[in-house]
N, C-alpha and C positions, 0 to 999 in steps of 0.2 A: 340434799336429803339428810335430815338430822338423825341422831342416834335413835331417837324415839320412833321415827318413821321406819328405820331399819328393824327395830324391835317389833313394831307392828306387822311389818311384812313377814318376819320370821314366824310370828304367832299365827298369821293367816295361813302360811305354808303348813304349819303344824296341824291346824284345823283341817286344811285341805287333805293332807295325807291320812290323818286319822279318820276323817269322814269316808275316804275311799276304802280304807281298810275295813272299817265297820260295815259299810254297805256290802263289800265283797264277802265278808264272813257271814252276814245275814242271808245273803243269796245262796251261799253254799249250804248252810244249814237247812234253809227252806227247801232246797232241791232234794234233800234227803238221799244224796248219792246218785240221783238219776242222771246228773250230768256225766258222771264217770261211765255209767252204762251206755249212754248215748255215744260217747267217744269210742267205746269198745266196739259197738255194733255197726255204726254208720260210717266207717272209714275205709271200706274196701274200694270204693270208687274215688279217684283223686278229686273230682269235682264235688262229690258229697263230703269228702273230708274237709275241703276248703269251706263249704257252707256250714258244716258243723263247727269248725274252728272259729269262724266269724260269729256264728250265733251264740256259742258259749261265751266268747270273749265279750260280746255286746251285753250279755246278761251279767257276768261277774265283773265287768269293767276292768279287766286286767289281762293284757296279752302275756305278761310274764307268768301269771298263775296258770293260764292255759298251756303255755309252752312247758313249764315245769311239770304240769300234769302229764303231758305227752312224754316227756323224758322219763317220768316215773313208770308209765305204762310200758314203755320200751324196755326199761330196766327190769321190770317184773316178768317180761315175756308175754304180756297180754296183747301187745300191739307190735307189728313189724315196723322196722325203720321206714320203709317205703310209705306205710300208712300215716306215719307221723308227719311227713313232709307237708301234706295237704293241710293238716291241722295247724301247723306253724304258719303257713301262708295265710290261712283264714284268720288266724289270731291277729295278724298285722292289720287286716281289714277291719275286724271287729273293734279294735281299740280306737278307731277313728270316731266311733259313736260318741265317746266322751267329749272330744273336741267340738263336735257339732252342738252338743248340749251346752257346753261352756260358751259357745259362740252366741247363744241367746242373750248373754249378758250385755252384748253390744246393741241390743234393740233400743231405739229411741222413738217414742211417739206419745201423744197425749191421750190417745184412745184407750178406754178402760181395758178392753179385751187384749189389745196389743201389749199394754203394760203388764197384764197378768201373765203373759208368756215369759216375762223376764224371771230368771231364777230368784232374784232378790224379792220378787213379789209373791211367788207361790211357795218358796222354801219355808217361810214361817208357818204356813198352813201344814206342810208336811211334818215340820218339827213338832208342832202342837199335837197332831194326830199320833205321831210316834211316841211322844212322851206319855200321852194319855193311855195308849195301849200298854206301854211298859209298866205304868203304875197300877192300872186297874184290871189288867187281864192276867190270868194265871196259865192260859194255854201257851204251849211252847211255840206253836206256829205264829200266834199273834205277837209274841215277843221277838221272833225272828223278823217278822214284817216290820215291827217297830224299829229294829236295828237298821233295816234297809232305809226306812224313811228318815230316821235321824242321821244316818250316815250321809245320805244324799243332801240333806239340809246343811250339815256341817261342811260338806265339800263345797257347796255353793257359797256359804257364808265366808269360808276361808278364801275363796276366789275373789269375793267382793272386797274383803279386807286387804288382800294383796294388791288389788287394783287401786284402791284408795291410797295405800301406802306409797306406791311407786308413781302416782300421778305427778308429784312435784318434780320428778326427774325429767319431765318433758322440757323444762326450762333450764336445765343444767347443761352448759356447753360441753363439759368433760364427758358426761354420759352419752350425749349424742355423738361425740367424736369416737367414743369406744365402740358404739354400735356401728359406726361407719367403717371401722376396721373389720368388723365381723362380716362386712359385705364381701371381703375376700373369701372365696369359697372354702379354702382349706381351714382358715381360722374359724369361720362360722361353723363348719362341721366339727372341728375339735371342741369348740365351746358347747355345742349341743350334745356331743358324745360324753364329755366330762360331766356335764350337769345331770344327764340321764343316768349315767353309771353311778354317780354319787347317791342319788335318791332312789335308784332302781325302779323307776316308773316313767315310761314314756308319756303316759296320760298326764301325770303330774308336771313333767317338764314342759309339755305342750301347753298345759294350763298356765304355767308361769310365763311362757312366751306370749300367750294371748293376753294376759294381764298387762304385760309391758306394751303390747300393741295398742291398748286402750289409751295410752299416753299420746299416741300419734307420732312418737319419735322413732319408731322402728319401720324401716322401709322393707319392701319385699326383697330387695337385693340382699338385705341382711337376714331376713327371716327364713328364706328358702334354704340356704346352706345349714342353718341351725336345725331346721326340721330334718334335714338329711342325716345330720350327726345324731339327732335324737333316736332315729330308727336303728342306728348301729349300737348306740349306748344301751338300749334295752336288752341286748343280747347277753349282758353281763350276768343277769339273774340265772338264765338258763345254763350258762357256762359254769357258774358256781354250783348249780344243782347237779351237774355231771361229775363233780369231784367225788371219787370213791365209788362211782356207779360202774355198771358194766360197759364194755366197749361200745355196744350199740347205743346205749344211753348217751355216752359222750359224743358219739357220731351225730345223734339227734340234736344235741346242743350246737355242734359245729354246723349242721345244716342250717339252723336258724341264723348263725353268724354269716355263713357264706351267702345265704339268700339276701340278707340285708346289705352286705358289703357289695356284692355283684349288682344288685338292684340299684343301689345308690350310685355306683360307678357308672352304670349305663345311663341312668336318669340324668346325672350331672353332665356327662359327656354330650348327650344329645341336646340337652337344654342349652348349654353354653355354646355349642357349635351353631345351633339355630340362632341363638342370640347374637353371635358374631356376624352371621350373614344378614339377619334382619332383626335388629334390636327390639326387645319387648318394651313397649312404652310404660307398662305398669311397674317396672322394677324400681323406678324412682319414687313411686307413690307410697304413702304411709300404709302399712299393713293393718288389716282389721282382724278381729277374732274369727269372723266367718271366712276371711281369706286364708288364714292359717289352717282352719279346718279343711278348706277346699284343697289346698296344696297337700296336706297330710293324707287326705283320702285319695287324691289323684295319684300320688306316688305309690301308695300301697296297692291300689287297684291295678295300675299299669305294671308294677313289678310282678304281681301275681300272674297277670295275663301273659307276660313275656316269659316268665321262668317256670310256670306250671308244666308246659310241655317238656321241659328239660329237668324234671324232678329226679329222674333216674341218674342224670349226670351229677346232680348235687349229692345224691347218695354215694355215687362212685367216688366223688372228690373227697367226701368225708371218710370213706373207707380207705382211700389212699393215704390220707393224713394219719389215720389210726389203723394201721394194717393189722390183720389177724395173724397171730403167731401160730405155728404148727402145733396142734393139740396132741398130747401124748396118746398113743393108742391104748385101748383097754388091755388089761393083763391077759385076758382069755384069748384075745386075738393074737397075742405074741407068743403063745405057748409053743415051745419047741424051737423058737428062733435062738440063734446064738446071742447070749447076753454079754455082760462084762467079763473080761478075761476068758472069752470063749466058752463059758459055761452056758447050759441051757437057760433060756429066759423063762422063769417061772416065779410064782409068788414066794416060794421058799427061799430062793437065793437072793432076794432083794431086801437089803437092809433099808431102814428109813433114810439114811444118807444117800443111798443109791437111787431110791425113789425120787428124792428131792432133786438130785442131779439130773435125772431124766426129765 
């Protein structure tokens, strides 16, 4: 892989990330705040919260944005911590939609309608439509729709550029040897975690993995641990959003982390125990973009099904990690009680320093 191939891949990644950001912003503006109101009202039932989280994330194409939104609602007191758990689980499911869309890039057929399903075929049409609306329409809604279309087109163009740039890697022995090392579960998870934490987007990191899979050099034994690590790495954004927020907001971010860590640990343990007893024949095969999407979806669905009944335990674990300190009693409630130096506890005998100490 030459320097110019690397430059091309970085440029493709830049287009990919910018397209995802542009599309998400356009969808948020077009919704006109309705997504926030939906999150506020339809989260009383855990199952409804999961469905709402999945639906919102599928629309805005960012589980990090949905999770950060949930952290913000908990921080402002609009939503309880227990309500946010379902949204976080649903967000992990909704983000898999992107990987299925990107998986269409691996379709190969000479039939016209099948070829039109490929993102590289219909993305130019979306780009032309978006540019036309942006140039000739003065209505704000049309401009927001134009941002969505152009963002999606840029996302797909970036994916195609990345795929073309990394294609020569399939014949490089050193690259294949590096990916073979990633077949060790812990190394693969670490690689996926670091990549996703760096770019703060699990959808983008899964897209990069799918682009590498198009070379045919990535086996399922290497891809599966990387996908697991990507699910943990996406928690970084929520953890950052909790800095300086209320305790419940920080606990919400921790619930997201605990859900992914516990879900990954359970999935990996069951998967490799079963593989030790009866080896999976597909692990040695080359991973495909659709295969990556299937593993990504299966993990998030199975983790949600297993952990949703224990959502209260996740909340309790987060509360144990960040315990609540004893809150000072109101002054009126303490009137007449002995205060400092045996004096009556009242507003008159409390200096600012004494208030601070209490």
